[in-house]
C-alpha positions as CSV (number, residue, x, y, z in Angstrom):
1,M,3.2,-10.3,2.4
2,L,4.1,-7.1,4.9
3,N,7.3,-5.5,4.4
4,T,7.6,-4.3,8.0
5,S,6.4,-5.7,11.8
6,F,4.1,-4.2,14.4
7,E,7.3,-3.6,16.5
8,E,9.2,-2.5,13.3
9,R,6.5,0.5,12.9
10,R,6.4,1.6,16.9
11,Q,10.6,2.2,16.2
12,L,9.4,4.4,13.4
13,E,6.8,6.5,15.5
14,E,10.0,6.9,18.5
15,L,12.2,7.9,16.3
16,S,13.7,11.5,17.6
17,G,13.1,14.4,15.6
18,E,16.4,15.0,13.6
19,S,16.1,10.7,13.3
20,L,13.0,11.3,11.3
21,A,14.4,13.9,8.9
22,Q,17.4,12.0,8.4
23,W,14.6,9.1,7.0
24,Q,12.7,11.7,5.2
25,L,15.3,12.8,3.8
26,G,17.2,9.2,2.6
27,R,13.8,8.0,1.3
28,L,13.0,11.5,-0.2
29,S,16.3,11.3,-2.3
30,E,15.5,7.7,-3.1
31,L,12.6,8.5,-4.1
32,L,14.2,11.5,-6.8
33,R,16.2,8.9,-7.9
34,K,13.9,6.6,-9.3
35,I,11.1,8.8,-10.7
36,L,13.9,11.2,-12.9
37,P,14.1,11.7,-15.7
38,H,11.4,9.4,-16.9
39,N,8.6,11.2,-14.8
40,R,8.1,13.7,-17.3
41,F,5.3,15.7,-14.6
42,Y,8.1,15.7,-12.1
43,A,11.3,16.0,-15.0
44,A,9.7,19.0,-15.7
45,K,8.7,20.6,-12.2
46,L,11.8,20.2,-11.4
47,A,13.9,20.9,-14.0
48,G,16.8,23.7,-13.0
49,I,16.6,22.6,-9.3
50,E,19.8,21.0,-7.8
51,L,19.0,17.9,-6.7
52,P,19.6,15.5,-3.9
53,L,18.3,18.0,-1.4
54,R,21.3,18.3,1.5
55,E,18.6,19.0,3.8
56,L,14.7,18.8,4.4
57,A,14.3,22.1,4.8
58,D,16.0,22.9,0.7
59,L,12.2,20.9,0.2
60,D,10.7,25.0,0.2
61,R,13.0,24.9,-3.3
62,L,11.0,22.4,-5.0
63,P,7.6,23.8,-6.2
64,F,3.9,22.6,-4.9
65,T,1.7,20.0,-6.9
66,H,-1.8,21.0,-7.1
67,K,-5.1,18.5,-8.4
68,D,-5.8,20.3,-11.2
69,E,-2.0,19.6,-12.5
70,L,-2.9,16.1,-12.5
71,V,-6.1,16.0,-13.9
72,G,-4.8,17.0,-17.2
73,S,-7.7,17.7,-19.4
74,G,-10.6,16.3,-17.1
75,H,-11.6,13.0,-19.6
76,Q,-12.2,10.3,-17.4
77,S,-10.3,8.0,-20.1
78,D,-7.0,10.0,-19.0
79,F,-5.1,9.0,-16.6
80,A,-3.0,11.0,-13.8
81,A,-0.4,13.1,-15.2
82,N,2.6,12.2,-13.2
83,L,2.9,9.3,-14.0
84,T,6.8,7.3,-14.0
85,Y,6.3,4.8,-15.8
86,P,4.1,3.3,-19.8
87,V,0.9,2.1,-18.6
88,E,1.8,-1.4,-19.1
89,Q,3.5,-1.5,-16.0
90,Y,0.8,-0.3,-14.1
91,T,-1.4,-3.2,-12.4
92,R,-4.0,-1.1,-10.3
93,F,-6.8,1.2,-11.8
94,H,-8.8,3.7,-9.7
95,R,-10.6,6.5,-9.9
96,T,-11.6,10.0,-7.8
97,S,-15.6,10.7,-6.9
98,G,-15.2,14.3,-9.1
99,T,-17.4,16.1,-6.1
100,R,-14.6,18.7,-7.0
101,G,-14.1,19.0,-9.9
102,H,-13.2,16.0,-12.7
103,S,-12.6,13.0,-11.7
104,L,-9.0,11.6,-11.5
105,V,-7.7,8.3,-12.8
106,V,-5.0,7.0,-10.6
107,L,-2.8,4.3,-11.8
108,D,-0.5,1.8,-9.4
109,T,1.9,-0.7,-10.1
110,A,2.5,-4.0,-8.0
111,G,4.9,-2.4,-6.1
112,D,2.7,0.7,-5.3
113,W,0.5,-1.6,-4.2
114,Q,2.1,-3.5,-2.2
115,W,2.8,-0.2,-0.1
116,W,-0.7,1.1,0.2
117,I,-1.2,-2.3,1.9
118,D,2.1,-1.8,4.7
119,T,1.2,2.0,4.9
120,W,-2.3,0.8,6.1
121,Q,-1.0,-1.4,8.8
122,F,-0.7,2.1,10.7
123,V,-4.4,2.1,10.6
124,L,-5.3,-1.2,11.8
125,D,-2.6,-1.4,14.2
126,A,-4.8,1.5,15.8
127,A,-7.9,-0.3,15.8
128,E,-5.9,-3.6,17.5
129,L,-7.4,-5.8,14.6
130,G,-5.6,-9.6,14.4
131,A,-5.7,-12.3,12.1
132,E,-8.7,-13.7,14.6
133,D,-11.3,-11.1,12.9
134,R,-14.1,-11.1,10.8
135,V,-14.1,-7.4,9.4
136,F,-16.7,-6.5,6.9
137,L,-16.5,-3.1,4.7
138,A,-19.8,-2.2,3.5
139,F,-18.9,0.1,0.1
140,S,-19.6,-0.9,-3.1
141,F,-17.8,-3.0,-5.4
142,G,-16.1,0.2,-8.1
143,P,-13.1,2.3,-8.8
144,F,-13.3,3.7,-5.5
145,I,-9.7,3.2,-3.9
146,G,-10.7,2.8,-0.3
147,F,-12.4,-0.3,-0.4
148,W,-9.6,-2.5,-2.5
149,S,-7.0,-0.3,-0.1
150,A,-8.4,-1.4,2.9
151,F,-9.1,-4.8,1.8
152,D,-6.4,-6.0,0.7
153,A,-4.5,-4.7,3.4
154,T,-6.9,-6.3,5.8
155,A,-6.4,-9.7,4.3
156,A,-2.9,-9.4,4.4
157,R,-3.0,-9.6,8.3
158,G,-4.8,-12.6,8.4
159,A,-7.7,-11.8,9.2
160,L,-11.6,-12.7,7.2
161,V,-12.9,-10.3,4.9
162,V,-16.1,-10.1,3.9
163,P,-17.2,-7.3,1.0
164,G,-20.4,-5.9,1.7
165,G,-20.9,-4.9,-2.3
166,G,-24.1,-4.7,-4.0
167,L,-26.3,-5.5,-0.7
168,S,-28.9,-3.2,0.5
169,T,-28.2,-2.0,4.1
170,L,-30.7,-4.0,5.4
171,A,-29.1,-6.8,4.1
172,R,-25.5,-5.9,5.3
173,I,-26.7,-5.2,8.7
174,E,-27.7,-9.1,8.3
175,M,-24.6,-10.6,7.0
176,I,-22.8,-8.5,10.1
177,R,-24.9,-10.2,12.5
178,S,-24.8,-13.6,11.2
179,H,-20.9,-13.9,10.3
180,H,-20.6,-12.3,14.0
181,I,-18.6,-9.5,12.1
182,T,-15.7,-8.1,14.9
183,V,-14.5,-4.8,12.6
184,L,-16.9,-2.3,10.0
185,L,-15.5,-0.3,7.9
186,C,-17.2,2.5,6.1
187,T,-18.3,6.4,6.6
188,P,-18.9,7.8,9.2
189,S,-22.7,8.8,7.7
190,Y,-23.1,5.7,6.7
191,A,-22.4,3.8,10.3
192,L,-25.2,6.1,11.5
193,H,-27.1,5.2,8.7
194,M,-27.1,1.1,9.1
195,A,-28.4,2.0,12.9
196,Q,-31.7,4.2,12.1
197,V,-32.8,1.6,9.2
198,A,-31.3,-0.9,12.3
199,Q,-33.7,0.4,15.1
200,E,-36.4,0.6,12.0
201,H,-36.3,-3.0,11.5
202,Q,-36.3,-3.9,15.5
203,I,-32.6,-4.6,15.3
204,D,-30.3,-4.2,17.7
205,I,-26.6,-3.8,16.8
206,A,-25.3,-2.6,20.3
207,S,-25.7,-6.5,21.0
208,L,-23.8,-7.8,18.1
209,D,-20.4,-8.7,17.9
210,V,-18.9,-5.9,16.2
211,R,-16.1,-4.1,18.3
212,R,-14.4,-1.5,16.0
213,I,-15.3,0.6,13.1
214,I,-13.2,2.1,11.1
215,V,-14.0,5.4,9.1
216,A,-13.3,7.2,6.7
217,G,-14.3,9.8,3.8
218,E,-15.6,12.2,6.5
219,P,-13.9,13.8,8.8
220,G,-16.8,12.4,11.7
221,G,-14.4,10.1,13.3
222,S,-12.9,13.3,15.1
223,I,-15.7,14.8,15.6
224,P,-16.3,14.1,19.2
225,A,-20.1,14.6,18.6
226,M,-20.6,11.9,15.9
227,R,-17.8,9.9,17.0
228,S,-20.1,9.5,20.6
229,Q,-23.7,8.6,18.5
230,I,-21.9,5.7,16.2
231,E,-20.2,4.2,19.8
232,R,-23.4,5.1,21.6
233,A,-25.4,2.7,18.5
234,W,-23.0,0.3,18.2
235,N,-21.2,-0.4,21.3
236,A,-18.1,-0.3,20.0
237,R,-14.8,1.8,19.4
238,V,-14.6,4.5,16.2
239,I,-10.8,4.9,15.0
240,D,-10.7,7.1,12.0
241,H,-8.6,7.4,9.0
242,S,-7.9,9.7,5.9
243,G,-6.3,9.6,2.7
244,A,-6.8,9.8,-1.1
245,S,-6.1,8.6,-3.9
246,E,-3.8,11.1,-5.4
247,V,-1.8,10.4,-1.8
248,G,-2.2,7.4,-0.2
249,P,-3.5,6.6,3.4
250,W,-1.5,9.4,5.2
251,G,-3.3,9.0,8.3
252,Y,-4.4,7.2,11.7
253,A,-6.2,7.7,14.8
254,D,-4.2,8.5,17.7
255,A,-4.7,6.3,20.9
256,Q,-6.5,8.7,23.0
257,Q,-8.8,10.0,20.4
258,R,-7.8,13.3,19.9
259,G,-7.1,13.2,15.7
260,L,-5.0,11.8,13.3
261,H,-1.3,11.2,13.3
262,V,0.4,11.8,9.9
263,V,2.6,8.1,9.1
264,E,5.5,10.2,8.7
265,S,7.8,7.4,8.0
266,E,5.6,7.8,4.8
267,F,5.1,11.3,4.1
268,I,6.7,14.1,4.5
269,A,3.9,16.7,5.9
270,E,4.8,20.6,5.6
271,F,1.6,23.0,6.9
272,F,1.0,26.5,5.9
273,S,-0.9,29.0,7.7
274,V,-4.5,30.1,6.6
275,E,-4.2,34.0,8.0
276,S,-0.1,34.9,6.9
277,G,0.7,31.7,4.0
278,G,3.7,30.5,5.9
279,H,5.0,28.2,7.6
280,A,3.0,27.5,10.3
281,G,3.2,26.5,13.6
282,E,1.8,24.7,16.5
283,G,-1.7,24.4,16.8
284,E,-2.5,27.4,14.3
285,L,-4.6,26.8,11.4
286,A,-2.9,25.7,8.3
287,E,-3.8,23.2,5.1
288,L,-1.9,20.4,5.4
289,V,0.6,19.7,2.2
290,L,2.4,15.9,1.8
291,T,5.1,14.3,0.0
292,T,4.9,10.5,-0.8
293,L,8.0,8.7,-0.4
294,G,7.2,5.4,-1.2
295,R,4.6,5.3,-4.3
296,I,7.6,4.9,-7.0
297,G,5.5,4.6,-9.9
298,S,2.8,7.1,-9.1
299,P,4.4,10.2,-6.6
300,V,3.4,13.8,-5.6
301,I,5.9,15.9,-4.6
302,R,4.8,18.8,-1.9
303,Y,0.9,18.4,-2.9
304,R,-1.4,20.9,-1.6
305,T,-3.9,18.7,-0.4
306,G,-6.8,21.5,0.5
307,D,-7.7,19.8,3.8
308,L,-6.9,22.2,7.2
309,V,-6.0,20.7,10.0
310,R,-4.2,22.1,13.2
311,P,-1.0,20.0,14.0
312,T,0.9,19.7,17.2
313,W,3.9,18.0,18.3
314,K,3.5,17.6,22.0
315,T,2.4,14.4,21.2
316,E,1.7,12.0,24.5
317,G,3.8,8.9,25.0
318,G,5.7,6.8,22.4
319,N,4.4,8.1,18.8
320,R,6.0,11.3,18.0
321,F,4.8,11.6,15.0
322,V,2.8,14.8,14.2
323,L,-0.5,14.8,15.7
324,L,-4.1,16.8,13.7
325,D,-5.9,18.0,16.6
326,G,-9.7,16.9,16.0
327,G,-8.2,15.1,12.8
328,V,-9.2,17.3,9.5
329,L,-10.9,20.0,10.4
330,G,-12.4,20.9,7.0
331,R,-11.3,21.9,3.4
332,A,-9.6,25.2,2.0
333,D,-12.5,26.0,-0.4
334,D,-15.5,25.2,2.1
335,M,-14.2,27.7,4.9
336,M,-16.9,30.3,5.0
337,I,-16.9,33.7,6.6
338,I,-20.1,34.3,8.0
339,R,-20.0,38.3,9.7
340,G,-16.0,38.4,10.2
341,V,-16.5,34.3,11.4
342,N,-13.8,31.8,9.8
343,I,-16.6,28.5,9.8
344,F,-16.3,25.5,8.6
345,P,-18.9,22.7,8.1
346,S,-16.9,20.2,10.2
347,S,-17.9,22.9,12.9
348,I,-22.1,23.3,12.2
349,E,-21.7,19.4,12.0
350,Q,-20.3,19.0,15.7
351,I,-23.2,20.9,16.9
352,L,-25.8,18.8,14.7
353,R,-25.1,15.7,16.2
354,S,-24.8,16.8,19.9
355,F,-29.1,16.2,19.1
356,P,-30.1,13.3,19.1
357,E,-32.8,13.6,17.5
358,V,-31.3,14.9,14.5
359,I,-31.6,12.4,11.9
360,E,-30.3,14.3,8.5
361,Y,-29.3,17.3,7.8
362,R,-28.4,19.6,4.6
363,M,-26.5,22.9,4.9
364,T,-26.2,25.3,1.7
365,A,-24.0,28.8,1.4
366,N,-25.4,31.4,-0.3
367,R,-23.4,34.5,-0.8
368,A,-24.7,38.0,-0.9
369,G,-22.3,40.6,-2.2
370,Q,-19.3,40.6,0.1
371,M,-20.9,38.0,2.8
372,D,-21.4,34.4,3.1
373,S,-24.9,33.6,4.9
374,L,-25.9,29.4,5.6
375,A,-28.8,27.9,5.8
376,I,-29.3,24.2,7.1
377,E,-32.2,21.3,6.6
378,V,-32.7,19.1,9.6
379,E,-34.5,15.6,9.6
380,D,-35.9,16.7,13.3
381,R,-38.0,14.1,15.2
382,L,-39.3,16.6,17.6
383,N,-39.9,19.1,14.5
384,K,-38.5,21.6,16.5
385,P,-35.6,23.6,14.5
386,E,-35.8,26.9,17.2
387,R,-33.6,24.5,19.3
388,I,-31.0,24.1,17.0
389,A,-30.6,27.3,15.9
390,K,-30.9,28.8,19.4
391,E,-27.5,26.9,19.7
392,L,-26.3,27.3,17.0
393,H,-26.5,31.0,17.9
394,L,-24.8,30.6,21.6
395,R,-22.2,28.2,20.6
396,L,-20.7,30.3,17.7
397,G,-22.8,33.5,17.8
398,L,-24.8,33.8,14.6
399,N,-28.4,33.6,13.8
400,V,-28.3,30.6,11.1
401,D,-32.2,29.9,9.0
402,V,-32.4,26.6,10.2
403,R,-35.7,24.8,9.0
404,A,-36.8,21.4,9.6
405,V,-37.9,19.6,6.2
406,A,-40.5,15.4,6.6
407,T,-38.4,12.3,7.5
408,G,-36.9,11.2,4.6
409,T,-36.5,13.9,2.2
410,L,-32.9,14.5,2.2
411,P,-30.5,12.0,0.5
412,R,-28.5,9.9,2.5
413,F,-25.0,8.5,1.6
414,E,-22.6,5.5,1.4
415,A,-19.5,6.7,0.2
416,K,-18.4,10.4,1.3
417,G,-21.2,12.5,2.7
418,K,-22.6,15.4,0.6
419,R,-23.8,17.3,3.1
420,F,-22.6,20.3,2.1
421,V,-24.4,22.6,-0.9
422,D,-21.6,25.3,-1.8
423,Q,-23.8,27.9,-4.1
424,R,-21.3,30.6,-3.9
């Protein structure tokens, strides 16, 4: 059963800046009251700080939380360090992919899991998902939290949910066709891979019943070229979403598909300038820092996500939650500086996806002395990588080594794509 209604969620989105700050301050004070002193991790980090905070600006008095602090010794059997209760009180076990260091085991209580389900409703509202929909989740059955949270949130909404774990891509397409699926959940790259497999088997996926595709795990849902590719292939609208196992489902697509709104009723969002390190202003490139307000069993306070975004508070319509223009632009540790130009893998992907003949690609970053360099491999139906290199030079002002490889030689991904190989 959901704790909020569609109308209540819209009212939260429409709160004035002052009202939202008061809401967040009250929720944060309640969270701290519930977790201290039981949560030994935060009891130690917040020792000596006067609580509760008198105003939201006092958040600067609290220390940041980094992922490395939560991981502990790095063994797969280790639970995240920020647990509030004894392990016996938790009912959900999930693990991060470990693509950026050691994997992290996160636990949730039954109450925390209900918070996940409730917060996910902002994403499903953006997709206009109703009880009449048939929803297919093209993910494997495993410890990845996105599958489970999406599954339970969708079921709580009354829709028919069809799991796709353990099936081949072709079998998934056939299931989508035979069961008249109307909403698909997957990563952006897997949506394109499914379209490619369908084409190879003479299946017209554009004629299927899918009308919405909710994507997450990669920046592609807010990259216009990739979003357009998916929408053309499936004849369906792409809805972007962003979240993290250690944080929660924090971002959902805005109505105009300009980027992602942060669910500010459930998270306090802060932005720190990449250039100055201080609080970022309107449209400035910044790292996103998040504080959870409803996850009592596994809270994070001022968590440095590593996600780079451009916040804007000049939102249109009734939704006043901060908008991240273009969604998540990249990761702080993925940023390359090539001949003085800041480059993100998502910027390269936007250009590569503008070539419909590019089936798959891989970027490799290297460093010679103090300089970063970039090489790109592409599976290109035209086998003309020079035109791609020319476009990269035209739009980025950089000479990039682009090389064509045989179709099928680059890896495919069902979960998060690993197209950026950092060898610096």
